[in-house]
Structure formats: structure tokens, C-alpha cells
C-alpha positions in Angstrom: -11.2 18.5 -130.8 -11.8 14.8 -130.8 -14.2 13.1 -128.5 -13.8 9.8 -126.7 -15.1 6.7 -128.3 -17.0 4.7 -125.7 -18.6 1.3 -125.5 -21.5 2.0 -127.8 -19.1 2.9 -130.7 -17.4 0.4 -132.9 -14.1 -1.2 -131.9 -12.6 0.1 -135.2 -13.5 3.7 -134.4 -12.0 3.2 -130.9 -8.8 1.8 -132.3 -8.6 4.6 -134.9 -9.0 7.2 -132.1 -6.4 5.6 -130.0 -4.0 5.4 -132.9 -4.5 9.1 -133.4 -3.8 9.6 -129.6 -0.5 7.6 -130.0 0.7 9.9 -132.8 0.2 13.1 -130.8 3.2 14.7 -129.0 1.3 14.9 -125.7 -0.7 11.7 -126.5 -0.2 8.2 -125.2 3.4 7.2 -124.3 4.8 4.2 -122.6 7.1 5.2 -119.7 8.5 3.5 -116.7 5.8 2.7 -114.1 6.0 5.1 -111.2 4.8 4.4 -107.7 5.7 8.0 -106.8 3.3 9.3 -109.5 0.6 6.9 -108.5 0.9 8.3 -104.9 1.0 11.9 -106.2 -2.0 11.5 -108.5 -4.0 9.7 -105.9 -3.3 12.6 -103.5 -4.5 15.0 -106.2 -7.7 12.9 -106.5 -8.2 13.1 -102.8 -7.7 16.9 -102.8 -10.2 17.2 -105.6 -12.6 15.2 -103.5 -12.2 17.6 -100.7 -12.6 20.6 -103.0 -15.8 19.0 -104.4 -17.2 18.6 -100.9 -16.3 22.2 -99.8 -17.9 23.6 -103.0 -21.0 21.4 -102.8 -21.5 22.4 -99.2 -21.2 26.1 -100.3 -23.7 25.5 -103.2 -21.0 26.3 -105.8 -22.2 23.9 -108.4 -19.8 24.5 -111.3 -16.7 24.0 -109.0 -18.2 21.0 -107.3 -18.8 19.5 -110.8 -15.3 20.4 -111.9 -13.7 19.0 -108.8 -15.7 15.8 -109.2 -14.4 15.3 -112.7 -10.8 15.9 -111.6 -11.1 13.5 -108.6 -12.1 10.8 -111.2 -9.6 11.8 -113.8 -6.6 11.9 -111.4 -7.5 8.5 -110.1 -7.5 7.1 -113.6 -4.2 8.9 -114.2 -2.8 7.3 -111.1 -3.9 3.9 -112.5 -2.2 4.5 -115.9 0.9 5.7 -114.0 1.0 2.3 -112.3 1.1 0.7 -115.7 3.7 3.1 -117.1 1.6 5.4 -119.3 1.9 9.1 -119.8 -0.9 11.0 -121.6 -1.7 14.7 -121.5 -4.8 14.6 -123.6 -7.9 14.0 -121.4 -9.9 12.4 -124.1 -7.0 10.0 -124.9 -6.5 9.1 -121.3 -10.2 8.3 -120.9 -10.2 6.3 -124.2 -7.1 4.4 -123.1 -8.6 3.6 -119.8 -11.6 2.2 -121.6 -9.4 0.2 -124.0 -7.2 -1.3 -121.3 -9.9 -2.1 -118.8 -12.9 -2.9 -120.9 -12.9 -6.5 -119.7 -12.6 -5.7 -116.0 -14.6 -2.5 -115.5 -18.3 -2.0 -116.2 -19.3 0.2 -119.1 -21.1 2.5 -116.6 -17.7 3.5 -115.1 -16.5 4.6 -118.6 -19.7 6.4 -119.3 -19.5 8.1 -115.9 -16.1 9.6 -116.4 -17.1 10.8 -119.8 -20.3 12.4 -118.6 -18.3 14.0 -115.8 -16.0 15.5 -118.3 -18.9 16.8 -120.4 -20.6 18.3 -117.3 -17.4 20.0 -116.2 -17.0 21.6 -119.7 -20.7 22.6 -119.7 -20.6 24.2 -116.2 -17.2 25.9 -116.6 -17.3 27.3 -120.1 -21.0 27.9 -120.8 -23.7 29.8 -119.0 -26.5 27.2 -119.3 -27.3 25.8 -116.0 -27.5 22.0 -115.5 -29.3 20.3 -112.7 -27.0 18.5 -110.3 -27.9 16.5 -107.2 -24.9 17.4 -105.1 -25.3 14.5 -102.7 -25.5 12.0 -105.6 -22.5 13.7 -107.2 -20.5 13.3 -104.1 -21.4 9.6 -103.5 -20.9 8.8 -107.2 -17.4 10.4 -107.2 -16.3 8.8 -104.0 -17.4 5.4 -105.3 -15.7 5.9 -108.6 -12.4 6.8 -106.9 -12.6 3.8 -104.6 -13.2 1.5 -107.5 -10.1 2.8 -109.3 -8.0 2.6 -106.1 -9.1 -1.1 -105.8 -8.0 -1.7 -109.3 -4.6 -0.1 -108.6 -4.2 -2.2 -105.4 -5.0 -5.4 -107.4 -2.4 -4.8 -110.0 0.8 -6.9 -109.8 3.8 -7.0 -112.0 2.3 -9.7 -114.2 -1.0 -7.8 -114.8 1.0 -4.7 -115.5 3.0 -6.5 -118.1 -0.1 -7.8 -119.8 -1.6 -4.3 -120.0 1.6 -2.9 -121.3 1.7 -5.6 -124.0 -1.9 -4.8 -124.9 -0.9 -1.2 -125.3 2.4 -2.1 -127.2 0.2 -4.0 -129.7 -2.0 -1.1 -130.2 1.0 1.2 -130.7 2.5 -1.1 -133.3 -0.7 -2.0 -135.2 -0.5 -0.8 -138.8 -2.8 2.1 -139.5 
């Protein structure tokens, strides 16, 4: 499995990873932007937020952590749906989010979703316990989702076209 290339890695490594993502059958694809998908994935994000709260209140850490990740992931997927992107590989979705929004979103946001993914994997698939401040997790997740929703609300047809062109350049760059 490949891992996401984040801010600290070289741009060349990031482009190489994204080029790999474009070649995958379930990787990065340009599709028609869909308001219906944006709404559906934002609803999935809100449902995951509710699940996170329920599990956190019950002290069920692994599912609170998992729901936190999915609340973030679905909000990012809604954002990409607004642009007209389909990608079924989580690492590729996160890497593309980083690539497309590196100039407008702080590096901490990218690191946060990557860390959430790693924490989800750790708590769901392995038995080693991790320390989680559930109140901090809840606040951080809500703030992340709100930030992504603001980006979605701020996108217009011109900014969507610019982001699509940035992605098209990536997709047609010689390997």
C-alpha cells in the first residue's frame, strides 16, 4: 500500500504518487461536478460527526476515532465532488486534496486528516491502545469539517475550472 505524500516531502515525490493514483482503475478521475454528491457526502460527514459524538460519550474510543476520520474524509470527498473528481483510494483522495488546495489550506489541515487516517487504522486493526482526548478529537473534527464546508461554499464556476485545469495538467504531464 502506498502512503500519502504530505507537505514535508518533495514536490516530485508528491507528483509521482499522484501520477500513480491517476493510473489506478479506482484512482483519480475527472467527472462532471455534482451538487447532489456534494450534498450526499456532506450528509455522510454530518452522520459521522454524530456517530463520533455518540461513541465518544459512550467511551468507545476506536469507533469515535474512526467516525472522526470519516467525518473529515467525507467532507473532503464532498469538496472534490464539487470540482468533479472521483477517487476511491483514500490515500489518493487525501494527496489530491493536498495538491489542489496547497495554496489555500494550511499544512496542519493536511497533516490532520493524514493523522486521523493513521489513528483510525491503528485503533481499528491493531490492539495497541492510543491515548485520545475525546473532547479535543470532537472539537478538532468539527472545526475541520466546518473549514472544508467554507471552502465548498466559496467555490464558484471560475475557481472550479482553475482547479480542474490544475488536475488536467497533472493528468497529462509526461511521466
